PDB file of N, CA, C and O in Angstrom:
ATOM      1  N   MET A   1      63.720  26.164  18.459  1.00  0.00           N
ATOM      2  CA  MET A   1      62.586  25.935  17.750  1.00  0.00           C
ATOM      3  C   MET A   1      61.724  24.966  18.859  1.00  0.00           C
ATOM      4  O   MET A   1      62.318  24.318  19.720  1.00  0.00           O
ATOM      5  N   SER A   2      60.437  24.959  18.738  1.00  0.00           N
ATOM      6  CA  SER A   2      59.667  24.267  19.745  1.00  0.00           C
ATOM      7  C   SER A   2      59.397  22.763  19.170  1.00  0.00           C
ATOM      8  O   SER A   2      59.632  22.400  18.017  1.00  0.00           O
ATOM      9  N   ARG A   3      58.857  21.974  20.213  1.00  0.00           N
ATOM     10  CA  ARG A   3      58.744  20.625  19.918  1.00  0.00           C
ATOM     11  C   ARG A   3      57.521  20.696  18.828  1.00  0.00           C
ATOM     12  O   ARG A   3      57.589  19.877  17.912  1.00  0.00           O
ATOM     13  N   TYR A   4      56.512  21.517  18.842  1.00  0.00           N
ATOM     14  CA  TYR A   4      55.490  21.611  17.851  1.00  0.00           C
ATOM     15  C   TYR A   4      56.167  21.733  16.489  1.00  0.00           C
ATOM     16  O   TYR A   4      56.029  20.920  15.575  1.00  0.00           O
ATOM     17  N   GLU A   5      56.892  22.805  16.453  1.00  0.00           N
ATOM     18  CA  GLU A   5      57.602  23.168  15.398  1.00  0.00           C
ATOM     19  C   GLU A   5      58.488  21.985  14.855  1.00  0.00           C
ATOM     20  O   GLU A   5      58.477  21.761  13.644  1.00  0.00           O
ATOM     21  N   ASP A   6      59.188  21.284  15.632  1.00  0.00           N
ATOM     22  CA  ASP A   6      59.828  20.219  14.966  1.00  0.00           C
ATOM     23  C   ASP A   6      59.088  19.122  14.453  1.00  0.00           C
ATOM     24  O   ASP A   6      59.389  18.573  13.393  1.00  0.00           O
ATOM     25  N   ASN A   7      57.965  18.725  15.288  1.00  0.00           N
ATOM     26  CA  ASN A   7      57.002  17.764  14.652  1.00  0.00           C
ATOM     27  C   ASN A   7      56.362  18.249  13.327  1.00  0.00           C
ATOM     28  O   ASN A   7      56.234  17.451  12.399  1.00  0.00           O
ATOM     29  N   LEU A   8      55.978  19.471  13.218  1.00  0.00           N
ATOM     30  CA  LEU A   8      55.266  19.778  12.198  1.00  0.00           C
ATOM     31  C   LEU A   8      56.236  19.674  10.964  1.00  0.00           C
ATOM     32  O   LEU A   8      55.717  19.378   9.888  1.00  0.00           O
ATOM     33  N   LYS A   9      57.584  19.887  11.013  1.00  0.00           N
ATOM     34  CA  LYS A   9      58.576  19.792   9.987  1.00  0.00           C
ATOM     35  C   LYS A   9      58.899  18.555   9.745  1.00  0.00           C
ATOM     36  O   LYS A   9      59.288  18.289   8.607  1.00  0.00           O
ATOM     37  N   LEU A  10      58.822  17.540  10.710  1.00  0.00           N
ATOM     38  CA  LEU A  10      58.913  16.206  10.342  1.00  0.00           C
ATOM     39  C   LEU A  10      57.696  15.508   9.584  1.00  0.00           C
ATOM     40  O   LEU A  10      57.772  14.614   8.742  1.00  0.00           O
ATOM     41  N   LEU A  11      56.470  16.180  10.122  1.00  0.00           N
ATOM     42  CA  LEU A  11      55.346  15.473   9.442  1.00  0.00           C
ATOM     43  C   LEU A  11      55.510  16.211   7.896  1.00  0.00           C
ATOM     44  O   LEU A  11      55.065  15.501   6.994  1.00  0.00           O
ATOM     45  N   GLY A  12      55.841  16.974   7.640  1.00  0.00           N
ATOM     46  CA  GLY A  12      56.006  17.563   6.316  1.00  0.00           C
ATOM     47  C   GLY A  12      56.787  16.747   5.331  1.00  0.00           C
ATOM     48  O   GLY A  12      56.458  16.417   4.191  1.00  0.00           O
ATOM     49  N   GLN A  13      58.077  16.442   6.108  1.00  0.00           N
ATOM     50  CA  GLN A  13      59.233  15.943   5.482  1.00  0.00           C
ATOM     51  C   GLN A  13      58.849  14.559   5.090  1.00  0.00           C
ATOM     52  O   GLN A  13      59.334  14.074   4.067  1.00  0.00           O
ATOM     53  N   LYS A  14      57.902  13.800   5.926  1.00  0.00           N
ATOM     54  CA  LYS A  14      57.616  12.337   5.488  1.00  0.00           C
ATOM     55  C   LYS A  14      56.582  12.505   4.695  1.00  0.00           C
ATOM     56  O   LYS A  14      56.426  11.574   3.904  1.00  0.00           O
ATOM     57  N   ILE A  15      55.653  13.550   4.610  1.00  0.00           N
ATOM     58  CA  ILE A  15      54.776  13.752   3.635  1.00  0.00           C
ATOM     59  C   ILE A  15      55.284  13.612   2.221  1.00  0.00           C
ATOM     60  O   ILE A  15      54.926  12.777   1.391  1.00  0.00           O
ATOM     61  N   LYS A  16      56.300  14.698   2.069  1.00  0.00           N
ATOM     62  CA  LYS A  16      56.965  14.848   0.909  1.00  0.00           C
ATOM     63  C   LYS A  16      57.643  13.593   0.404  1.00  0.00           C
ATOM     64  O   LYS A  16      57.522  13.335  -0.793  1.00  0.00           O
ATOM     65  N   LYS A  17      58.402  12.717   1.246  1.00  0.00           N
ATOM     66  CA  LYS A  17      58.988  11.727   0.888  1.00  0.00           C
ATOM     67  C   LYS A  17      58.065  10.647   0.506  1.00  0.00           C
ATOM     68  O   LYS A  17      58.315  10.103  -0.570  1.00  0.00           O
ATOM     69  N   LEU A  18      57.203  10.292   1.070  1.00  0.00           N
ATOM     70  CA  LEU A  18      55.917   9.463   0.595  1.00  0.00           C
ATOM     71  C   LEU A  18      55.352   9.888  -0.878  1.00  0.00           C
ATOM     72  O   LEU A  18      55.225   9.147  -1.853  1.00  0.00           O
ATOM     73  N   ARG A  19      55.131  10.891  -0.807  1.00  0.00           N
ATOM     74  CA  ARG A  19      54.495  11.506  -2.036  1.00  0.00           C
ATOM     75  C   ARG A  19      55.448  11.316  -3.225  1.00  0.00           C
ATOM     76  O   ARG A  19      55.030  10.806  -4.265  1.00  0.00           O
ATOM     77  N   LYS A  20      56.741  11.723  -3.089  1.00  0.00           N
ATOM     78  CA  LYS A  20      57.858  11.359  -4.088  1.00  0.00           C
ATOM     79  C   LYS A  20      57.861   9.887  -4.430  1.00  0.00           C
ATOM     80  O   LYS A  20      57.809   9.438  -5.575  1.00  0.00           O
ATOM     81  N   SER A  21      57.924   9.207  -3.346  1.00  0.00           N
ATOM     82  CA  SER A  21      58.085   7.540  -3.531  1.00  0.00           C
ATOM     83  C   SER A  21      57.066   7.050  -4.334  1.00  0.00           C
ATOM     84  O   SER A  21      57.264   6.034  -5.001  1.00  0.00           O
ATOM     85  N   LYS A  22      55.759   7.765  -4.368  1.00  0.00           N
ATOM     86  CA  LYS A  22      54.658   7.175  -5.041  1.00  0.00           C
ATOM     87  C   LYS A  22      54.586   7.733  -6.467  1.00  0.00           C
ATOM     88  O   LYS A  22      53.759   7.432  -7.328  1.00  0.00           O
ATOM     89  N   GLY A  23      55.573   8.574  -6.557  1.00  0.00           N
ATOM     90  CA  GLY A  23      55.720   9.052  -8.028  1.00  0.00           C
ATOM     91  C   GLY A  23      54.628  10.421  -8.346  1.00  0.00           C
ATOM     92  O   GLY A  23      54.393  10.758  -9.506  1.00  0.00           O
ATOM     93  N   PHE A  24      54.140  10.991  -7.399  1.00  0.00           N
ATOM     94  CA  PHE A  24      53.380  12.125  -7.533  1.00  0.00           C
ATOM     95  C   PHE A  24      54.049  13.556  -7.440  1.00  0.00           C
ATOM     96  O   PHE A  24      54.844  13.864  -6.553  1.00  0.00           O
ATOM     97  N   SER A  25      53.650  14.364  -8.423  1.00  0.00           N
ATOM     98  CA  SER A  25      54.075  15.874  -7.975  1.00  0.00           C
ATOM     99  C   SER A  25      53.243  16.505  -7.144  1.00  0.00           C
ATOM    100  O   SER A  25      52.138  16.027  -6.887  1.00  0.00           O
ATOM    101  N   GLN A  26      53.713  17.763  -6.574  1.00  0.00           N
ATOM    102  CA  GLN A  26      52.683  18.391  -5.767  1.00  0.00           C
ATOM    103  C   GLN A  26      51.438  18.738  -6.257  1.00  0.00           C
ATOM    104  O   GLN A  26      50.379  18.666  -5.634  1.00  0.00           O
ATOM    105  N   LEU A  27      51.631  19.196  -7.632  1.00  0.00           N
ATOM    106  CA  LEU A  27      50.225  19.451  -8.338  1.00  0.00           C
ATOM    107  C   LEU A  27      49.388  18.284  -8.498  1.00  0.00           C
ATOM    108  O   LEU A  27      48.167  18.331  -8.353  1.00  0.00           O
ATOM    109  N   ASN A  28      50.017  17.257  -8.790  1.00  0.00           N
ATOM    110  CA  ASN A  28      48.870  15.989  -9.042  1.00  0.00           C
ATOM    111  C   ASN A  28      48.402  15.710  -7.515  1.00  0.00           C
ATOM    112  O   ASN A  28      47.197  15.640  -7.271  1.00  0.00           O
ATOM    113  N   LEU A  29      49.319  15.560  -6.541  1.00  0.00           N
ATOM    114  CA  LEU A  29      48.603  15.484  -5.192  1.00  0.00           C
ATOM    115  C   LEU A  29      47.589  16.426  -4.978  1.00  0.00           C
ATOM    116  O   LEU A  29      46.404  16.099  -4.899  1.00  0.00           O
ATOM    117  N   SER A  30      48.009  17.631  -4.875  1.00  0.00           N
ATOM    118  CA  SER A  30      47.281  18.908  -4.324  1.00  0.00           C
ATOM    119  C   SER A  30      45.829  18.614  -5.255  1.00  0.00           C
ATOM    120  O   SER A  30      44.825  18.599  -4.544  1.00  0.00           O
ATOM    121  N   VAL A  31      45.626  18.424  -6.447  1.00  0.00           N
ATOM    122  CA  VAL A  31      44.434  18.447  -7.326  1.00  0.00           C
ATOM    123  C   VAL A  31      43.564  17.299  -6.631  1.00  0.00           C
ATOM    124  O   VAL A  31      42.369  17.496  -6.409  1.00  0.00           O
ATOM    125  N   LYS A  32      44.158  16.153  -6.310  1.00  0.00           N
ATOM    126  CA  LYS A  32      43.349  15.064  -5.786  1.00  0.00           C
ATOM    127  C   LYS A  32      43.017  15.291  -4.341  1.00  0.00           C
ATOM    128  O   LYS A  32      42.102  14.671  -3.798  1.00  0.00           O
ATOM    129  N   LEU A  33      43.662  16.066  -3.792  1.00  0.00           N
ATOM    130  CA  LEU A  33      43.180  16.537  -2.295  1.00  0.00           C
ATOM    131  C   LEU A  33      42.372  17.574  -2.385  1.00  0.00           C
ATOM    132  O   LEU A  33      41.689  17.803  -1.386  1.00  0.00           O
ATOM    133  N   GLY A  34      42.239  18.365  -3.430  1.00  0.00           N
ATOM    134  CA  GLY A  34      41.164  19.533  -3.328  1.00  0.00           C
ATOM    135  C   GLY A  34      41.888  20.943  -2.755  1.00  0.00           C
ATOM    136  O   GLY A  34      41.197  21.914  -2.446  1.00  0.00           O
ATOM    137  N   ILE A  35      43.177  20.947  -2.662  1.00  0.00           N
ATOM    138  CA  ILE A  35      43.767  21.892  -2.277  1.00  0.00           C
ATOM    139  C   ILE A  35      44.629  22.618  -3.230  1.00  0.00           C
ATOM    140  O   ILE A  35      44.856  22.136  -4.340  1.00  0.00           O
ATOM    141  N   THR A  36      45.109  23.723  -2.868  1.00  0.00           N
ATOM    142  CA  THR A  36      46.135  24.312  -3.895  1.00  0.00           C
ATOM    143  C   THR A  36      47.559  23.768  -3.838  1.00  0.00           C
ATOM    144  O   THR A  36      47.909  23.268  -2.769  1.00  0.00           O
ATOM    145  N   ARG A  37      48.453  23.802  -4.884  1.00  0.00           N
ATOM    146  CA  ARG A  37      49.899  23.454  -4.781  1.00  0.00           C
ATOM    147  C   ARG A  37      50.465  24.215  -3.751  1.00  0.00           C
ATOM    148  O   ARG A  37      51.206  23.568  -3.011  1.00  0.00           O
ATOM    149  N   GLU A  38      50.356  25.175  -3.540  1.00  0.00           N
ATOM    150  CA  GLU A  38      50.860  26.162  -2.488  1.00  0.00           C
ATOM    151  C   GLU A  38      50.463  25.678  -1.231  1.00  0.00           C
ATOM    152  O   GLU A  38      51.282  25.683  -0.312  1.00  0.00           O
ATOM    153  N   HIS A  39      49.327  25.263  -1.063  1.00  0.00           N
ATOM    154  CA  HIS A  39      49.019  24.996   0.249  1.00  0.00           C
ATOM    155  C   HIS A  39      49.577  23.476   0.658  1.00  0.00           C
ATOM    156  O   HIS A  39      49.798  23.196   1.836  1.00  0.00           O
ATOM    157  N   LEU A  40      49.744  22.708  -0.213  1.00  0.00           N
ATOM    158  CA  LEU A  40      50.560  21.426   0.004  1.00  0.00           C
ATOM    159  C   LEU A  40      51.993  21.815   0.310  1.00  0.00           C
ATOM    160  O   LEU A  40      52.527  21.299   1.292  1.00  0.00           O
ATOM    161  N   SER A  41      52.635  22.639  -0.404  1.00  0.00           N
ATOM    162  CA  SER A  41      54.205  23.124  -0.053  1.00  0.00           C
ATOM    163  C   SER A  41      54.243  23.515   1.188  1.00  0.00           C
ATOM    164  O   SER A  41      55.209  23.146   1.856  1.00  0.00           O
ATOM    165  N   LYS A  42      53.242  24.329   1.792  1.00  0.00           N
ATOM    166  CA  LYS A  42      53.220  24.815   2.884  1.00  0.00           C
ATOM    167  C   LYS A  42      53.421  23.604   3.858  1.00  0.00           C
ATOM    168  O   LYS A  42      54.245  23.517   4.768  1.00  0.00           O
ATOM    169  N   ILE A  43      52.427  22.637   3.439  1.00  0.00           N
ATOM    170  CA  ILE A  43      52.222  21.459   4.486  1.00  0.00           C
ATOM    171  C   ILE A  43      53.683  20.831   4.379  1.00  0.00           C
ATOM    172  O   ILE A  43      54.233  20.719   5.474  1.00  0.00           O
ATOM    173  N   GLU A  44      54.369  20.430   3.357  1.00  0.00           N
ATOM    174  CA  GLU A  44      55.593  19.797   3.112  1.00  0.00           C
ATOM    175  C   GLU A  44      56.715  20.375   3.801  1.00  0.00           C
ATOM    176  O   GLU A  44      57.636  19.666   4.205  1.00  0.00           O
ATOM    177  N   ARG A  45      56.688  21.840   3.988  1.00  0.00           N
ATOM    178  CA  ARG A  45      57.610  22.549   4.397  1.00  0.00           C
ATOM    179  C   ARG A  45      57.389  22.750   6.190  1.00  0.00           C
ATOM    180  O   ARG A  45      58.178  23.403   6.873  1.00  0.00           O
ATOM    181  N   GLY A  46      56.522  22.254   6.580  1.00  0.00           N
ATOM    182  CA  GLY A  46      56.176  22.434   7.890  1.00  0.00           C
ATOM    183  C   GLY A  46      55.559  23.799   8.376  1.00  0.00           C
ATOM    184  O   GLY A  46      55.414  24.116   9.556  1.00  0.00           O
ATOM    185  N   ALA A  47      55.228  24.535   7.309  1.00  0.00           N
ATOM    186  CA  ALA A  47      54.845  26.150   7.679  1.00  0.00           C
ATOM    187  C   ALA A  47      53.244  26.302   8.054  1.00  0.00           C
ATOM    188  O   ALA A  47      52.757  27.363   8.446  1.00  0.00           O
ATOM    189  N   THR A  48      52.474  25.034   7.866  1.00  0.00           N
ATOM    190  CA  THR A  48      51.267  24.916   8.368  1.00  0.00           C
ATOM    191  C   THR A  48      50.762  23.558   8.604  1.00  0.00           C
ATOM    192  O   THR A  48      51.339  22.574   8.142  1.00  0.00           O
ATOM    193  N   PHE A  49      49.665  23.482   9.333  1.00  0.00           N
ATOM    194  CA  PHE A  49      49.208  22.122   9.708  1.00  0.00           C
ATOM    195  C   PHE A  49      48.189  21.485   8.862  1.00  0.00           C
ATOM    196  O   PHE A  49      47.101  22.054   8.957  1.00  0.00           O
ATOM    197  N   PRO A  50      48.203  20.692   8.231  1.00  0.00           N
ATOM    198  CA  PRO A  50      47.028  20.352   7.578  1.00  0.00           C
ATOM    199  C   PRO A  50      45.685  19.575   8.546  1.00  0.00           C
ATOM    200  O   PRO A  50      45.707  18.973   9.620  1.00  0.00           O
ATOM    201  N   SER A  51      44.688  19.885   7.693  1.00  0.00           N
ATOM    202  CA  SER A  51      43.287  19.358   8.704  1.00  0.00           C
ATOM    203  C   SER A  51      43.471  17.754   8.796  1.00  0.00           C
ATOM    204  O   SER A  51      44.256  17.124   8.088  1.00  0.00           O
ATOM    205  N   VAL A  52      42.775  17.293   9.603  1.00  0.00           N
ATOM    206  CA  VAL A  52      42.805  15.822   9.968  1.00  0.00           C
ATOM    207  C   VAL A  52      42.247  15.114   8.570  1.00  0.00           C
ATOM    208  O   VAL A  52      42.804  14.076   8.214  1.00  0.00           O
ATOM    209  N   LYS A  53      41.135  15.662   7.751  1.00  0.00           N
ATOM    210  CA  LYS A  53      40.909  15.341   6.517  1.00  0.00           C
ATOM    211  C   LYS A  53      41.726  15.258   5.498  1.00  0.00           C
ATOM    212  O   LYS A  53      41.634  14.387   4.633  1.00  0.00           O
ATOM    213  N   VAL A  54      42.687  16.260   5.524  1.00  0.00           N
ATOM    214  CA  VAL A  54      43.676  16.112   4.499  1.00  0.00           C
ATOM    215  C   VAL A  54      44.810  15.345   4.834  1.00  0.00           C
ATOM    216  O   VAL A  54      45.571  14.944   3.954  1.00  0.00           O
ATOM    217  N   LEU A  55      45.007  15.083   6.146  1.00  0.00           N
ATOM    218  CA  LEU A  55      45.914  13.892   6.440  1.00  0.00           C
ATOM    219  C   LEU A  55      45.333  12.496   6.039  1.00  0.00           C
ATOM    220  O   LEU A  55      45.943  11.648   5.388  1.00  0.00           O
ATOM    221  N   PHE A  56      44.165  12.394   6.487  1.00  0.00           N
ATOM    222  CA  PHE A  56      43.869  11.041   5.942  1.00  0.00           C
ATOM    223  C   PHE A  56      43.508  10.795   4.675  1.00  0.00           C
ATOM    224  O   PHE A  56      43.392   9.647   4.246  1.00  0.00           O
ATOM    225  N   ASP A  57      43.270  12.007   3.869  1.00  0.00           N
ATOM    226  CA  ASP A  57      43.085  11.735   2.453  1.00  0.00           C
ATOM    227  C   ASP A  57      44.540  11.650   1.689  1.00  0.00           C
ATOM    228  O   ASP A  57      44.625  11.053   0.616  1.00  0.00           O
ATOM    229  N   ILE A  58      45.625  12.249   2.271  1.00  0.00           N
ATOM    230  CA  ILE A  58      46.829  11.795   1.555  1.00  0.00           C
ATOM    231  C   ILE A  58      47.324  10.324   1.857  1.00  0.00           C
ATOM    232  O   ILE A  58      47.926   9.688   0.992  1.00  0.00           O
ATOM    233  N   VAL A  59      47.050   9.789   3.136  1.00  0.00           N
ATOM    234  CA  VAL A  59      47.288   8.722   3.342  1.00  0.00           C
ATOM    235  C   VAL A  59      46.567   7.770   2.298  1.00  0.00           C
ATOM    236  O   VAL A  59      47.237   6.953   1.665  1.00  0.00           O
ATOM    237  N   GLU A  60      45.289   7.873   2.134  1.00  0.00           N
ATOM    238  CA  GLU A  60      44.333   7.026   1.386  1.00  0.00           C
ATOM    239  C   GLU A  60      44.795   7.298  -0.185  1.00  0.00           C
ATOM    240  O   GLU A  60      44.777   6.309  -0.918  1.00  0.00           O
ATOM    241  N   ILE A  61      45.145   8.372  -0.666  1.00  0.00           N
ATOM    242  CA  ILE A  61      45.415   8.571  -2.080  1.00  0.00           C
ATOM    243  C   ILE A  61      46.816   8.013  -2.187  1.00  0.00           C
ATOM    244  O   ILE A  61      46.940   7.307  -3.189  1.00  0.00           O
ATOM    245  N   LEU A  62      47.810   8.110  -1.518  1.00  0.00           N
ATOM    246  CA  LEU A  62      49.141   7.507  -1.562  1.00  0.00           C
ATOM    247  C   LEU A  62      49.063   5.990  -1.175  1.00  0.00           C
ATOM    248  O   LEU A  62      50.105   5.340  -1.091  1.00  0.00           O
ATOM    249  N   ASN A  63      47.956   5.473  -0.959  1.00  0.00           N
ATOM    250  CA  ASN A  63      47.986   3.942  -0.679  1.00  0.00           C
ATOM    251  C   ASN A  63      48.911   3.656   0.481  1.00  0.00           C
ATOM    252  O   ASN A  63      49.684   2.708   0.339  1.00  0.00           O
ATOM    253  N   ALA A  64      48.941   4.319   1.570  1.00  0.00           N
ATOM    254  CA  ALA A  64      49.789   4.289   2.704  1.00  0.00           C
ATOM    255  C   ALA A  64      49.006   3.969   4.185  1.00  0.00           C
ATOM    256  O   ALA A  64      47.807   3.700   4.251  1.00  0.00           O
ATOM    257  N   LYS A  65      49.706   4.032   5.087  1.00  0.00           N
ATOM    258  CA  LYS A  65      49.340   3.885   6.445  1.00  0.00           C
ATOM    259  C   LYS A  65      49.611   5.180   7.149  1.00  0.00           C
ATOM    260  O   LYS A  65      50.662   5.820   7.106  1.00  0.00           O
ATOM    261  N   PHE A  66      48.508   5.479   7.805  1.00  0.00           N
ATOM    262  CA  PHE A  66      48.925   6.785   8.930  1.00  0.00           C
ATOM    263  C   PHE A  66      50.015   6.883   9.463  1.00  0.00           C
ATOM    264  O   PHE A  66      50.544   7.994   9.443  1.00  0.00           O
ATOM    265  N   LYS A  67      50.784   5.640  10.181  1.00  0.00           N
ATOM    266  CA  LYS A  67      51.846   5.529  10.805  1.00  0.00           C
ATOM    267  C   LYS A  67      52.989   5.938   9.805  1.00  0.00           C
ATOM    268  O   LYS A  67      54.005   6.402  10.323  1.00  0.00           O
ATOM    269  N   ASP A  68      52.952   5.832   8.548  1.00  0.00           N
ATOM    270  CA  ASP A  68      53.733   6.172   7.519  1.00  0.00           C
ATOM    271  C   ASP A  68      54.036   7.631   7.425  1.00  0.00           C
ATOM    272  O   ASP A  68      55.126   7.961   6.958  1.00  0.00           O
ATOM    273  N   ILE A  69      53.196   8.525   7.815  1.00  0.00           N
ATOM    274  CA  ILE A  69      53.613   9.857   8.083  1.00  0.00           C
ATOM    275  C   ILE A  69      53.583  10.374   9.358  1.00  0.00           C
ATOM    276  O   ILE A  69      53.997  11.526   9.489  1.00  0.00           O
ATOM    277  N   ALA A  70      53.095   9.644  10.552  1.00  0.00           N
ATOM    278  CA  ALA A  70      52.959  10.124  11.636  1.00  0.00           C
ATOM    279  C   ALA A  70      53.881   9.443  12.806  1.00  0.00           C
ATOM    280  O   ALA A  70      53.763   9.705  14.003  1.00  0.00           O
ATOM    281  N   ASP A  71      54.802   8.542  12.254  1.00  0.00           N
ATOM    282  CA  ASP A  71      55.670   7.945  13.121  1.00  0.00           C
ATOM    283  C   ASP A  71      56.948   8.486  13.465  1.00  0.00           C
ATOM    284  O   ASP A  71      58.024   8.176  12.954  1.00  0.00           O
ATOM    285  N   PHE A  72      56.717   9.429  14.493  1.00  0.00           N
ATOM    286  CA  PHE A  72      58.084  10.144  14.821  1.00  0.00           C
ATOM    287  C   PHE A  72      58.166  10.403  16.221  1.00  0.00           C
ATOM    288  O   PHE A  72      59.160  10.959  16.688  1.00  0.00           O
TER     289      PHE A  72
END
């Protein structure tokens, strides 16, 4: 696996962990983000990279800091 793929998986894992710690389901968060649950699932699995807008929206909606999901 490449470093890019490793980092993508780490990002997804951090998003998932933060989402769960804040009590959001994939469906709840995806609706607030304006994306499908399937797209959020792909982000959390590291199968696709979210847009910068989606990343910042995740941080804002989950009342977190960017470093909470991108510190790896």
